C-alpha positions, 0 to 999 in steps of 0.5 A: 045579467043572467036570468034567474034560476028557473022554479020548479015545474012539472018533471017531464024527462030526465033529472035536470039542473042548471049549472052557472060558472065562470068561463072566461078567456084567462080563467076556467073554474075548476070547480065548475068543470068538476060539478058539470062532470059529476052532474052528468055522471049521475045522469042529469040534463045539465043547462051549462050557463056560462059567466064569461066576464067579472061583471056577469059573474058579480051581478050573478052573485048579488042576483042570487046572494051567493059569494062564490061559483059554481052554483048549481040548481037541480029541478029549480032548488039551489043546491050550492057550490060544489062542495054542496053538491058532493053533499047531496048527492050523498059524497064525501067532503075532503075536510082541508084541515083533517089530518092525514097519513096519505102524503107519507104513505105516498112516499113510501109506496114511490120509495119502494117502486123506485127501489123496485125499479132500480133492482131491475134495472141492474139486474138484481133480485127484485127482493133482497136486502139491497132493496131494503136499503134503497128504499129507506135512501129513496124515502129519506130523499124524498122527504128531504124534497118535500121539506126542501120546497119550503125550508123556513116553514119546515124549520118553523113547524119543527120547532114545535118538538125537535129538542136540538132545533129548539136550542139551535134553530138554524138546524131546522133549516140544515135538517132537509139537507142533511137528510138529502145528503145522506140519503144520496150517499147511501143510495150510492154507497159513497162516503160512508164515514159520512152518511153513516154518522150524519143518519145516526145524528139527525135519525137519533135525535129525531127519534127521541124528540118525537117519542118525548113530545107524543107518548111522554108529553102526550101533545097533539101536534102536526109532523113536519116530515112532509114539509111545513104545509101538511096535516100528518099527525106526529106519531108513529110514522114520524117516529117510523121515519127517524127510527128507519135512518138510524136502522140503516146507518147501524146496518151500514156500519156493521156491513162495512167490517 
């Protein structure tokens, strides 16, 4: 059993901290590593205590009446775990339930970079209509990939607002495959006769569904656009995804003639 955390005493050197974290043969607590790095970065002299067995960890928790590790003590005073340490240091703590547009913005940023990279490799101007075409097609493929990570969960979340999926639930299961297929065909400009109607169909229904749910019914929902395990709010970004598909399909339809 580990010894109790030291009590407060006279300060005779740099700021001191005691860190208790799990370091076992099959598991090293990542939050313990992050806490140690954060303390050292803030100038603390860290006394790093390893809990090397499950029994030792359980004994530590019982002794200090805590439910988790790591646990941090600064100048003898209990601070808590990693998130508590961040709060103590005045740093932001992420709320896992908070809404965020970050996943969609990341997809769009990567899609733009890939479109530019393809233009570079094919000796085309970086800024051209073809860049926008490739951006939309790649974004569709990346968004479909995220949905395909857990199709059933996506389809379940999709039922909350998609008008066709509510009437025909299997449509939610087929949607990621339709989006991916349309994106691949649009990127390669193969089988335009197939990719254009598919993109018009799924994009058109999606745009109407999102507009109705958000702007008419004023519903507060999460978007399934990046899969079924995200906190992206249903709204402008979701509408943009569908409008992009429709716009791309119409542009291709016009450019054929």
